[in-house]
C-alpha positions in Angstrom: 33.9 8.4 -7.6 35.2 11.4 -9.6 32.8 13.4 -11.7 33.1 16.3 -14.2 29.9 18.3 -13.7 28.8 21.0 -16.2 25.6 23.1 -16.3 24.4 25.9 -18.5 21.5 28.1 -17.5 20.3 30.3 -20.3 17.6 33.0 -19.9 16.4 34.7 -23.1 14.3 37.9 -22.8 11.8 39.2 -25.3 13.1 42.7 -24.7 16.2 44.1 -23.1 16.4 43.9 -19.3 17.1 47.4 -18.0 18.6 46.1 -14.7 18.4 43.0 -12.6 19.6 41.4 -9.4 20.0 37.6 -9.2 20.8 35.2 -6.4 22.6 32.1 -7.8 23.1 28.8 -5.9 25.0 26.7 -8.4 28.3 26.5 -6.5 29.2 23.2 -4.9 30.9 23.2 -1.5 32.8 20.5 0.5 30.4 18.3 2.5 30.7 15.0 4.3 31.3 12.5 1.4 31.9 15.3 -1.2 35.2 17.0 -2.1 35.3 19.8 -4.6 38.6 19.6 -6.5 38.1 22.5 -8.8 35.2 24.8 -9.9 34.4 27.9 -11.9 31.3 30.0 -12.7 31.1 32.1 -15.8 28.4 34.7 -16.3 27.5 36.6 -19.5 27.0 39.5 -19.4 29.6 40.3 -16.8 27.8 41.5 -13.7 28.3 45.1 -12.5 28.8 43.8 -9.0 28.9 40.4 -7.3 29.3 39.0 -3.9 29.7 35.4 -2.6 28.8 34.2 0.9 27.6 31.1 2.8 24.1 31.0 4.0 22.9 29.6 7.3 22.8 26.0 6.0 26.3 26.2 4.5 25.2 26.7 0.8 27.3 29.2 -1.2 25.2 32.1 -2.5 26.4 34.3 -5.4 24.7 37.6 -5.5 24.8 39.3 -9.0 23.8 42.8 -9.9 23.4 44.0 -13.6 23.0 47.7 -14.3 23.5 47.6 -18.1 20.7 46.5 -20.5 21.0 42.9 -21.7 18.8 40.6 -23.8 20.0 37.3 -22.3 21.7 35.9 -19.2 23.9 32.9 -19.4 25.4 31.2 -16.3 27.9 28.4 -17.0 29.3 26.2 -14.2 31.9 23.5 -14.3 33.2 21.5 -11.4 35.4 18.5 -10.7 34.4 16.6 -7.6 35.0 13.4 -5.7 32.0 11.6 -4.2 32.4 9.0 -1.5 29.0 8.6 0.1 29.0 7.2 3.7 27.9 3.6 4.1 24.3 3.0 5.2 23.5 1.4 8.6 21.5 -1.8 8.7 17.9 -0.4 8.6 16.8 -2.9 11.2 19.4 -1.6 13.6 18.3 2.0 13.5 16.2 3.3 16.4 12.4 3.1 16.5 10.8 6.0 14.7 9.0 7.1 17.9 12.3 7.4 19.7 13.7 9.5 16.9 10.6 11.7 17.1 11.1 12.2 20.8 14.8 13.0 20.2 13.8 15.6 17.6 11.4 17.3 20.1 14.0 17.3 22.8 16.9 18.5 20.7 18.2 22.0 21.7 21.0 22.3 19.2 20.5 25.6 17.2 23.2 24.7 14.6 22.5 24.5 10.9 22.5 20.7 10.8 20.1 20.4 13.8 16.8 18.6 13.2 14.9 21.5 14.9 15.0 23.5 11.7 13.3 20.8 9.6 10.3 19.8 11.8 7.7 22.4 10.8 5.9 23.8 7.8 8.0 26.0 5.5 7.3 28.2 2.5 6.8 25.3 0.0 5.9 22.5 2.4 2.5 22.7 4.1 1.5 20.1 6.7 -1.6 18.3 5.4 -3.6 15.7 7.3 -4.0 13.5 4.3 -0.3 13.4 3.5 0.5 12.8 7.2 -2.0 9.9 7.2 -0.4 8.5 4.0 3.1 8.6 5.6 1.8 7.1 8.9 0.9 3.8 7.1 4.7 3.1 6.9 5.2 3.9 10.6 4.1 0.8 12.5 4.7 1.0 16.2 8.3 0.3 17.2 9.5 0.1 13.5 13.1 1.1 12.9 13.1 4.5 11.3 15.3 3.8 8.3 13.2 0.7 7.5 10.0 2.9 7.7 11.2 5.8 5.6 12.6 3.5 3.0 9.1 1.9 2.6 7.6 5.4 2.4 10.0 6.3 -0.4 9.2 3.1 -2.2 5.5 3.8 -1.9 5.9 7.2 -3.5 7.9 5.7 -6.3 5.3 3.1 -7.1 2.2 5.2 -6.4 3.1 8.4 -8.2 3.8 9.0 -11.9 6.8 11.0 -13.0 5.1 13.6 -15.2 6.9 16.9 -16.1 4.6 19.8 -16.6 1.7 19.0 -14.3 3.2 21.2 -11.5 5.7 24.0 -11.3 8.3 25.4 -8.9 5.6 27.2 -6.9 3.3 24.1 -6.4 2.3 23.0 -2.9 2.9 19.3 -2.2 -0.9 18.8 -1.8 -1.3 19.3 -5.6 1.1 16.5 -6.5 -0.4 14.3 -3.8 -3.9 14.7 -5.1 -2.8 14.1 -8.7 -0.4 11.3 -7.7 1.9 13.0 -10.4 4.8 15.3 -10.5 8.6 15.5 -10.7 11.5 15.1 -8.2 10.7 18.3 -6.5 7.1 17.2 -5.8 8.0 13.8 -4.6 10.6 15.2 -2.2 8.1 17.8 -0.9 5.4 15.1 -0.4 7.8 12.9 1.5 9.0 15.8 3.6 5.4 16.9 4.4 4.4 13.4 5.5 7.5 13.0 7.8 7.2 16.4 9.4 3.5 15.8 10.0 4.6 12.9 12.2 7.1 15.0 14.1 10.2 13.8 12.2 12.9 16.0 10.7 13.3 16.0 6.9 15.4 18.3 4.7 15.3 19.1 1.0 18.5 18.5 -1.1 19.1 19.8 -4.6 21.9 18.4 -6.7 22.9 16.2 -9.6 22.7 12.6 -10.8 25.2 10.7 -12.8 24.1 11.2 -16.4 25.1 7.8 -17.7 24.7 4.7 -15.5 27.3 1.9 -15.1 26.9 -0.9 -17.6 23.9 -3.0 -16.9 22.3 -0.5 -14.5 19.1 1.4 -15.0 19.3 5.1 -15.8 18.0 7.2 -13.0 14.9 9.3 -13.5 15.8 13.0 -13.6 19.4 12.6 -14.7 19.2 15.3 -17.5 18.5 18.1 -15.1 19.0 19.2 -11.6 17.6 16.7 -9.1 16.0 16.8 -5.7 15.9 14.2 -2.8 15.3 14.0 0.9 17.5 13.8 4.0 15.9 12.3 7.1 17.3 12.7 10.6 17.7 9.2 12.1 18.9 10.0 15.6 22.1 11.1 17.2 24.0 8.0 16.3 23.1 7.8 12.6 22.4 11.5 11.8 21.1 12.5 8.4 20.4 9.8 5.8 19.6 10.7 2.2 16.8 9.0 0.3 15.6 9.6 -3.3 11.8 8.9 -3.6 11.9 9.6 -7.4 14.1 6.5 -7.9 13.2 4.4 -4.8 16.8 4.3 -3.5 19.1 5.7 -0.9 21.3 8.5 -2.2 24.8 7.2 -2.8 27.7 7.9 -5.2 25.3 8.5 -8.1 23.9 11.6 -6.2 26.0 14.8 -5.9 24.5 17.2 -3.4 24.6 20.9 -4.2 22.4 22.7 -1.6 20.4 21.8 1.6 17.4 23.6 2.9 13.9 23.3 4.3 12.3 23.2 0.8 12.9 24.3 -2.7 12.8 28.0 -1.8 16.0 27.6 0.3 17.9 26.1 -2.5 16.4 27.6 -5.7 19.3 27.6 -8.2 18.5 31.1 -9.6 16.1 33.7 -8.3 15.9 37.4 -8.5 14.3 40.6 -9.8 14.4 42.0 -13.3 13.0 45.2 -14.9 11.6 44.2 -18.3 8.5 43.9 -20.4 7.5 40.8 -22.2 8.1 37.1 -21.6 11.3 35.2 -21.1 12.4 31.6 -21.7 14.7 29.4 -19.7 16.8 26.5 -21.0 19.0 24.5 -18.6 21.3 21.6 -19.5 23.2 19.4 -17.1 25.9 16.8 -17.7 27.5 14.6 -15.0 30.3 12.5 -16.4 32.2 9.9 -14.4 36.0 10.4 -14.8 38.4 7.5 -15.2 40.5 7.0 -12.0 44.0 8.4 -12.2 46.7 5.8 -12.7 48.9 5.2 -9.7 52.1 7.1 -9.6 55.1 4.9 -10.4 58.4 6.0 -8.8 61.5 5.4 -10.8 63.7 2.6 -9.6 
């Protein structure tokens, strides 16, 4: 699938910002199943200095510094990508979840895609006994891991209400769990907390959803904004498999990954420090449009 992805992130300040530094994670990178064909990032005002680098998990970070007063900050991104998600294994043929847990504990690989980085509590994911017990209901003895985590995702989908505004980006998963309400970030954090509490590795993915579904298909929840879902390590043979608890489905060609991390903090699209008085507002718009396939090249006779 080929997609044209555009996003506008617009901060409006009540008073001029004297100076600011911003860390932006809105640049797509090549990953397994994702090829970036072209991409650009436009910033208004033009930053005084900027620097791009890859972080430990392979996400591109753009560091911006502004030393001139400004009343707004607009970041516009545009990308053309090809998405070809890897096929899923038969859930019943994946290893028992207890075997995967043992493999996680025994893994000594320090690399960025190793499960060891995604086993413990992190800044936005606490390990709560109630959430662990909730996840454990799907982990019957000897059950194949992909079958078990798929059921857990489905239970979050059916048991929680999608309700913007009841939580915020700083919320702990315990808040959404107690309320049984939240948004994609909350559902991902709850699922991650439950799996990590059982000794399984789970990562947080930020990204995009196709804006308009194919004919006859249901529109995915969260398609008008940035989205979040989960990757679960399913053993050496199958590696990381992505699951979207907000929509009760495995992440496929409708999901375009932007950044990986332990939780939202590792992948926050924009964060920084500003010197200003008064409030500010944020408006973000996202559009992910499927492109028509290019016609085959016809060679002259």
